[in-house]
C-alpha positions in Angstrom: 0.2 -7.8 25.4 -3.6 -8.1 26.8 -5.5 -11.2 26.5 -7.5 -10.6 23.1 -5.4 -12.9 21.2 -2.6 -11.0 20.9 -4.4 -10.4 23.4 -3.6 -14.0 23.4 -7.5 -13.8 21.8 -7.6 -16.4 18.9 -8.8 -14.8 15.7 -8.5 -11.1 17.1 -4.3 -11.2 17.2 -2.7 -7.7 17.0 -0.3 -7.9 13.7 1.1 -5.9 11.3 2.0 -6.5 7.6 5.3 -6.0 5.6 4.2 -3.4 3.7 1.6 -0.8 3.3 0.0 2.0 2.1 0.5 4.2 4.4 2.6 7.2 2.6 5.6 7.5 4.8 8.3 4.1 4.6 5.4 2.1 5.3 7.4 -0.6 2.9 10.6 -0.6 4.7 12.4 -4.0 5.5 14.5 -3.8 8.7 17.6 -6.3 8.9 18.5 -9.6 6.5 18.5 -11.8 9.9 20.8 -14.6 10.2 22.0 -16.3 6.8 23.0 -19.8 9.2 22.0 -23.3 6.9 19.7 -23.6 10.0 17.5 -21.6 8.8 17.8 -20.7 5.1 16.4 -23.2 2.7 17.6 -24.7 -0.6 15.6 -22.3 -2.9 17.2 -25.7 -5.8 15.4 -28.5 -3.7 13.0 -26.7 -1.2 9.5 -26.3 -3.1 9.8 -29.9 -4.3 6.7 -32.0 -2.3 7.9 -35.6 -2.2 6.2 -38.8 -2.9 2.6 -38.9 -1.9 3.3 -42.7 0.0 5.7 -40.0 2.6 5.4 -41.0 5.7 6.0 -38.8 8.2 4.8 -36.3 11.3 4.1 -32.8 11.2 4.4 -31.1 14.9 2.0 -27.9 14.8 2.0 -25.7 17.2 -0.6 -22.8 17.6 -2.0 -20.5 20.8 -5.3 -20.9 19.6 -8.0 -23.5 21.0 -9.2 -23.9 17.5 -12.2 -22.0 17.4 -11.7 -23.0 13.3 -11.8 -27.0 13.9 -13.8 -27.7 11.9 -12.2 -25.9 8.8 -8.5 -27.2 10.3 -9.6 -30.2 10.5 -11.7 -30.0 6.6 -8.2 -29.4 5.6 -6.2 -31.7 7.2 -8.9 -34.0 5.8 -8.3 -33.1 2.1 -4.2 -32.7 3.0 -4.2 -36.6 4.0 -6.5 -37.9 0.6 -3.2 -37.0 -1.1 -0.6 -38.0 1.4 -1.9 -40.4 3.5 0.5 -41.6 5.5 1.4 -38.0 7.5 0.0 -37.2 10.4 -0.6 -34.6 11.9 0.0 -33.5 15.9 -1.2 -29.8 16.3 -0.4 -28.7 20.6 -1.6 -26.4 21.9 0.7 -23.3 23.6 -0.6 -20.3 25.7 -0.3 -17.5 23.8 1.7 -15.5 26.6 4.1 -18.8 26.4 4.4 -18.8 22.5 8.1 -16.9 22.2 9.6 -18.5 25.0 8.4 -22.5 23.8 9.3 -21.6 20.8 13.3 -20.1 21.9 13.3 -23.0 23.9 12.1 -25.8 21.4 16.0 -24.7 19.6 17.5 -25.6 22.6 16.4 -28.5 23.7 16.4 -29.7 19.8 12.6 -30.1 19.6 11.2 -27.2 17.6 7.8 -27.4 15.6 7.6 -28.6 11.9 5.8 -25.6 11.5 4.0 -22.7 13.6 0.2 -20.7 13.9 1.2 -17.5 16.0 2.6 -13.8 16.2 4.0 -12.7 13.4 4.9 -9.5 14.6 7.8 -12.1 16.6 8.9 -13.2 13.0 12.7 -11.7 12.6 13.0 -12.2 16.3 12.4 -15.6 15.6 13.9 -16.3 12.9 17.5 -14.1 13.8 17.3 -16.9 16.6 17.5 -20.1 14.1 14.2 -21.1 15.1 12.2 -20.4 11.8 13.2 -20.5 7.8 12.4 -18.3 5.1 9.4 -19.9 3.7 11.0 -17.7 0.2 11.0 -20.4 -3.1 7.1 -21.9 -1.5 5.8 -18.1 -1.7 7.1 -17.5 -5.0 6.0 -21.0 -6.6 2.5 -20.1 -5.2 0.2 -19.5 -8.1 -1.9 -17.4 -6.1 0.5 -14.9 -4.5 -0.7 -12.1 -6.2 -4.3 -12.8 -4.1 -2.9 -11.5 -1.1 -2.3 -7.6 -0.6 1.9 -6.9 0.4 0.3 -6.1 4.5 0.3 -10.3 5.7 2.9 -10.9 4.3 6.2 -10.8 6.7 9.6 -10.7 5.6 13.1 -9.4 6.5 14.5 -8.4 4.0 14.0 -9.8 0.3 13.1 -13.3 2.0 9.2 -13.5 3.7 9.6 -16.0 6.5 5.2 -15.4 7.1 2.3 -15.0 5.4 -1.2 -14.6 7.3 -4.7 -16.6 5.7 -6.6 -14.5 7.2 -6.7 -11.0 9.7 -9.1 -9.5 12.1 -9.4 -5.7 12.0 -10.8 -2.4 13.4 -13.4 0.0 11.7 -15.9 2.7 13.0 -19.4 1.5 14.5 -21.6 4.2 14.1 -25.1 5.2 16.6 -27.0 6.6 13.6 -30.2 7.2 16.0 -27.9 9.3 18.2 -27.0 11.0 15.3 -29.6 11.7 13.5 -30.8 13.2 16.5 -27.6 15.1 17.0 -28.7 16.7 13.6 -25.3 14.9 12.2 -26.6 14.4 8.5 -24.1 11.5 6.9 -22.0 9.4 8.5 -18.4 11.7 8.5 -16.0 10.4 6.1 -12.9 12.7 7.2 -11.3 14.1 10.1 -12.2 17.4 10.0 -16.1 15.9 10.0 -15.7 13.6 12.7 -14.6 16.4 15.2 -17.4 18.3 13.7 -19.6 14.8 14.2 -18.7 14.6 17.9 -18.2 18.1 18.5 -22.8 18.0 17.7 -23.2 15.0 19.6 -21.4 16.1 23.1 -23.8 19.2 22.3 -26.8 16.8 22.1 -26.1 14.8 25.5 -24.5 11.9 24.2 -21.5 10.4 24.7 -18.9 10.9 21.6 -16.1 8.2 20.7 -15.1 4.8 22.7 -11.2 2.8 21.8 -8.9 1.4 23.5 -6.2 2.7 25.0 -5.0 0.0 27.2 -1.2 0.2 28.2 -0.6 -2.4 25.6 -1.5 -4.1 21.9 -4.8 -3.2 22.3 -4.2 0.8 22.6 -1.3 0.6 19.7 -3.9 -1.3 17.8 -7.2 1.3 17.9 -4.7 4.2 18.5 -1.6 3.8 15.1 -4.5 3.6 12.0 -4.8 7.4 13.2 -1.2 8.1 12.3 -1.6 6.3 9.9 -3.7 8.7 8.7 -0.9 11.3 8.5 1.5 9.2 7.3 3.4 8.1 10.4 4.7 4.9 11.4 7.5 3.2 13.3 10.5 4.1 12.3 10.0 7.0 10.4 7.8 9.6 13.4 8.2 13.2 12.5 8.0 15.1 16.2 5.8 17.9 14.7 2.6 15.5 12.6 3.1 13.1 15.7 2.1 15.5 18.4 -0.2 17.1 15.6 -2.0 13.6 15.8 -1.6 13.4 19.7 -3.1 16.7 19.9 -6.4 16.1 17.9 -6.7 12.9 20.5 -6.0 16.1 23.5 -9.0 18.3 22.1 -10.9 15.6 22.0 -10.4 14.2 25.5 -10.5 17.5 27.3 -13.8 18.1 25.0 -15.0 15.4 26.7 -15.8 13.2 23.4 -13.9 10.5 24.4 -13.9 9.2 28.2 -10.5 9.0 29.8 -11.4 6.1 31.3 -11.1 4.1 28.2 -7.3 3.9 29.2 -8.9 0.4 31.4 -10.5 -0.5 28.4 -9.9 -3.1 25.2 -12.4 -3.2 22.2 -14.9 -5.4 23.5 -15.0 -4.1 26.7 -15.6 -0.4 24.5 -18.4 -3.1 22.5 -20.0 -3.8 25.3 -20.8 0.0 26.4 -21.8 0.6 22.7 -24.2 -1.6 23.4 -25.8 0.3 25.9 -27.1 3.0 23.2 -25.7 5.8 25.0 -22.4 6.9 22.7 -22.1 7.6 18.8 -18.7 5.8 17.8 -16.7 3.0 18.6 -13.5 1.8 17.1 -14.5 -2.2 17.3 -13.1 -5.3 15.5 -15.3 -7.7 13.1 -15.5 -10.3 15.7 -17.7 -8.7 17.6 -19.8 -8.5 14.6 -22.5 -11.7 14.4 -22.5 -11.3 18.7 -23.8 -7.3 17.6 -26.4 -8.4 15.4 -27.7 -11.2 16.8 -28.1 -8.5 19.8 -30.7 -6.8 17.9 -30.3 -3.4 19.7 -32.3 -1.1 20.3 -30.5 1.3 17.8 -30.0 1.9 14.5 -26.3 1.3 13.9 -23.8 0.9 10.7 -20.3 0.1 10.4 -17.8 2.9 8.6 -14.7 3.1 7.0 -11.7 5.0 9.5 -12.2 8.9 9.2 -9.3 10.2 6.5 -6.1 11.9 7.6 -3.7 13.9 5.4 -2.3 10.2 3.8 -5.9 8.2 3.8 -7.5 5.7 6.5 -5.7 2.4 6.7 -6.2 0.4 9.6 -4.2 -2.5 11.0 -4.3 -6.3 11.3 -4.5 -8.9 13.2 -4.2 -12.2 13.2 -1.8 -15.0 13.4 0.3 -15.9 10.6 2.2 -19.3 9.9 5.7 -20.1 9.9 7.7 -24.0 9.2 10.3 -24.8 11.9 13.9 -24.4 10.8 14.6 -28.2 11.2 11.8 -29.7 9.9 12.5 -32.8 7.4 9.8 -31.8 4.9 9.8 -27.8 4.2 8.0 -28.4 1.5 5.1 -30.7 2.8 4.6 -28.4 5.6 4.0 -25.6 3.8 1.8 -27.4 1.5 -0.5 -28.3 4.8 -0.6 -24.6 5.6 -1.6 -23.7 2.3 -4.7 -26.3 1.9 -5.7 -25.2 5.5 -5.2 -21.5 5.6 -4.2 -20.1 1.5 -6.6 -21.1 -0.9 -9.9 -18.8 -1.4 -12.7 -21.8 -0.3 -10.3 -22.3 3.2 -10.5 -18.7 3.7 -14.3 -18.5 3.2 -14.8 -21.2 5.3 -12.8 -19.4 8.3 -14.9 -16.6 8.0 -17.6 -18.3 7.5 -16.9 -20.4 11.0 -15.0 -17.9 12.9 -15.9 -13.9 11.5 -12.1 -13.5 10.4 -11.8 -11.8 7.1 -9.9 -13.2 4.3 -6.5 -11.9 3.2 -7.1 -12.8 -0.9 -8.6 -10.3 -2.6 -11.2 -12.6 -4.7 -12.3 -14.3 -1.4 -12.5 -10.6 -0.1 -14.6 -9.9 -3.5 -17.1 -12.6 -2.5 -21.4 -12.3 -2.4 -21.3 -13.2 1.0 -18.7 -10.4 1.6 -20.2 -8.3 -0.7 -24.2 -8.4 0.0 -23.3 -8.2 3.6 -23.2 -3.7 4.5 -20.7 -5.0 7.9 -18.3 -7.1 6.0 -17.9 -5.2 3.2 -16.9 -2.0 5.0 -13.9 -4.2 6.7 -13.4 -5.9 3.5 -12.6 -2.1 1.6 -10.3 -1.6 5.4 -8.7 -5.0 4.9 -7.6 -3.4 1.3 -6.8 -0.6 2.5 -4.3 -1.6 5.3 -1.2 0.4 6.6 1.2 -2.2 8.3 4.4 -1.8 10.4 7.8 -2.0 8.9 9.3 -6.3 9.1 11.6 -5.0 12.5 13.0 -7.5 15.4 11.9 -5.1 18.0 8.3 -4.7 16.5 6.9 -6.9 19.0 8.7 -4.8 22.0 7.9 -1.7 20.5 3.3 -1.9 20.2 3.7 -2.2 23.5 5.9 0.7 24.4 3.6 2.5 22.2 0.6 1.3 24.0 2.2 2.7 27.4 2.5 6.1 26.1 -0.5 6.3 24.9 -2.1 5.2 27.8 -0.2 7.3 29.3 -1.6 10.3 27.1 -5.0 9.4 27.2 -4.8 9.4 30.6 -3.2 12.6 31.7 0.1 11.6 32.5 1.7 13.0 30.0 0.9 16.1 27.2 1.2 15.5 24.0 4.0 17.0 22.9 5.8 14.7 25.8 3.9 12.2 24.3 5.8 12.7 20.6 8.6 13.1 22.4 8.9 9.9 23.7 7.5 7.6 20.6 10.5 9.5 18.6 13.2 9.2 20.7 12.2 5.2 21.5 10.2 4.1 18.2 12.6 5.8 15.8 15.0 3.0 16.0 15.3 0.9 12.7 
């Protein structure tokens, strides 16, 4: 992946969820994983917390440099008010090394008690015996109904990881350019979007920027457009997939999308959009604070994805948490993560501190979000998220999809070839 925090990008990680809103097979979970005692929590006792005077150390791994350090520390303080003899020891692991070090920890018998990481790897790590299911804790969590299925990672019926916040993309538009081009309203369908791009091009402006790098950035930006046509891993239809590529091909050939976006991630495109030369950019919520503070020379706003036949569905990113397979007190570790990530108050604190979006519905409905037009749009995108199906193969599929997109945008392969590669390489369960 690229370095944008799935791209190791701390708060900008590219990940998906367990089930989504897209029409074709987004709720499918693939595989059941290991059933060894090392990875299966005893449901009868696991949800019970130890006594308040328990003395232990909880070892946590994260690849973040803790951009939400204040929220993290505040959560530990609240946790220690209830468990004063529990020390929380946090270790930062480079993103690119996290999965290999977790696997290695199983060999060295040094598996951490908990990990905040890319949950696309959760099924793979469950199979390897590194993490354990958190099903009994999640099932007993009173507020689990506040969370969309798209942020709950499963394998079969086993809950492996949950995201307490996420990051996603939406469509930013330059209203000044749209007004000059005679586009009277922000497009809400793909057909309207295409017509707007034609007017923008005729008026002499750049059209649309989105990431097309051969990795997670390219996948993260392009996959929502396939969701709009009901496509997803394990269920790509050749004819429909080709239609989506052909749509992009027409936009590229007409000059609406520059071919050099094959080198750009979201932050690169954010900087280009700031120049005032482009009408649209697919951009992340993490760039909002910087953009509003920059006071662009043009009027701009944030809109949902243009809808396709299956609607409008973004994709979620951000870290998930899991519990290590061999921890002595799994319920205690879960309780710490609950304090850090799952309460309404914690999620609103993370939003304020880092700009990452709450995953709880009641937090998304908070006045601090709904009174802000930009954040309210992102909250709508969150409510409509599609999701990649859970499979040990997903973390590999992401880069494969990005490479296919990159080759197509760069002109190395045509739409039918791109569709063939997607169907052949990304439809296995």
